[in-house]
N, C-alpha and C positions, 0 to 999 in steps of 0.2 A: 504494500499500500504506499502510496506517495504521502509524504509528510504534510502536504497541503490538505489532505482529507482530515488529518488530526487537527490542524490549525482551524479548519472550518468548524469542526465540532467544538473546539475551545471557544471560538468567537460566538457560536450559537448559545453555549451554556454559561460561560463565565462572563461577568460584567465588572468593569472597573468603576470606581467612583468618578462621577462626572464633575464634581466640584461646582454645583449650580448655585450654591449659597455658602456664605461664610459660617453661619451658625444655624443648626436646625432648631425649629420650634419644638418639634416632636421627634423622638427616636422610636420607631416601631421595631422592637427587639424580638427576634425569633431565635432563641438559643437552642430549642429542642432539648436534648439530654447531654449537652456539652458545656459544662460549667467553665471549661477553660476559655470559652469565648468572653467571659466576663472581664478578663484582664484587658483584652483589646478594646472592649466597649468602655471600660473605665478610663483607659488611656485617652481615648477620643473625647470622652465626656470631660475629663480634667482640662483638656486643651480648649475645647469648643463650647461645652455646656449644652443645655437644652432645657426648655420649660417643663417638659414631660417625657417620661419613658414609659411606653405602653408594652406590656408583657402579656402573652396569651394566658388566659385564666382557664385553661383546659387541663384535664388529667393527662399525665404522661406516664405510660406504662413502664418505661425504663427508670424514671425517677420514683415511680410508685406514689406520686402525688401531683397536685395541681402545679403547673409551671410557675405561675405567679407566686404561690406560697413557698416555692422552693427558691426562686431567684431574688425576690424582693428583699428578704432578710440578708442575703449575701451581699447584694449591691448596697443596701443601707449600711451594713457593717463596714463596707469598703469606703464609705464616705458620701454616697448619694443620699440626699435628704429624702425621707420617706414621703414627703408631700410631692415629690417629683416622680414617684413611682405609682403606676396605676395598672390594674388588670384591664385587659380589653373587655369592654362590656360584651357579655356573651348572649347575643340575640339568637333566638331559635335553637338553643342548645348546640351552638357551633362546635364542631369537632374536627373537621377537615381543615387543612391549611387554607384552602380557599374560603371556607365559611368564617374562619377566624379573621382573615384579611378583610372580607366583606363586612364583618361586624366592626372591625377597627375603623373602617372608613364611613360606616353609617354614623359612628360617633364623631369622627374627625370632620366630616363634611358639615356638621352643624356647629363647628367652633371657628374662631378667627385664626387658628393656627394655619400657617401657609406652607412652611418649609418642612417637609417630612423626610427623614432619613430612615431607610430600610436597612437594618443591621441584621445580617444572617450569614450563614455559611457561604463561602465563596461560590460553590457550585450551585447554590440555590438562588443567588441574587437575581439572575435574569428572570426566573419564574416569579420571584417575589415582586420584582418591578412590573412585570407584565400583569399579574393579577391585581396589584395595587392600582395600576393605571386603568384597569377596567372599572374599579369601584370609586376611585378618587374623583372629586368634582374638579372642574376645569381650573379653579383658582389654586389648586394644590400644586406645589413644585416637589417632584420626587427625585431622590437620589439614593444611592446605595452605599453601604459600608461593608465590603466583603471581609468576612472574618474567617480565620482558619482554625479548624479543630485539630486534634492530634493525629488524625488520619492522613493529613497532608494531601487532601484532594484539591489540588491547585493546578493551574494550567501547565506548569512545568513537570508535574509528577503524577497526574491522574492515571496515566496509562501503565504505571509501574506496579499497581496492585489490583487484585481482583475486585476489592471493594471500591476502589476509585473508578474502575471501568464500569462497574455495575451502577454506581451512583450517577455518573455522567450520562450513561445510556438511558437510565430512568428519567433524567431531566429532559432529554430529547423527546422521550415518549410523552412526558407531561406537557411539554411545550406544544407538541403536535395535538394533543387532546384539547388544550386550551384554544388553540387556533381553530380546530374543527368545531368544537362545541360552543365556545363563547364568542370568539371574534366573528365567526361566520354569521351568527345570529344578529350581532350588533351591526354588521355590515348590511345585512338584509334590511334591518329596520331603517338604517340611514338612507337606503336607496328608495324607500317608499315615499 
């Protein structure tokens, strides 16, 4: 296989920070079950700050508890004021990634917050950005903060492990699903 094919996959899945604003109003944090992401988030927060950090308020089977209940005390202990941390309002018993993001923007779209930073695993950032753009109102400016967990699923190394290859290929499938199921419906509506 030509290396160009791998570069195309990387361009499709991985996304770099666009630097669209100096300081986010809100950080939408999607740590999953990787507490090592906290260090990178804290480093960014100490430098740039944010009015609010939203964390999914859903049960995580790896953590064996609600993500917000797990991460909020850790982030608070590390120096982020508790009044800056908030569970994403859980509308309609949101459980999937998409429904959590949808719930987050149902809340955010009714606030004056404009600059929203999407902080998550580097291989998830493109999907995070795409799903967020489906639900964010036009006045929101979205950017990403790619974070790396200990598995090193990053552009330079994703092909080196079975887990890396599986995660990247899964992201390609997820992006195709979103394109076929979500974007196509919105495009149909726009053409009417």
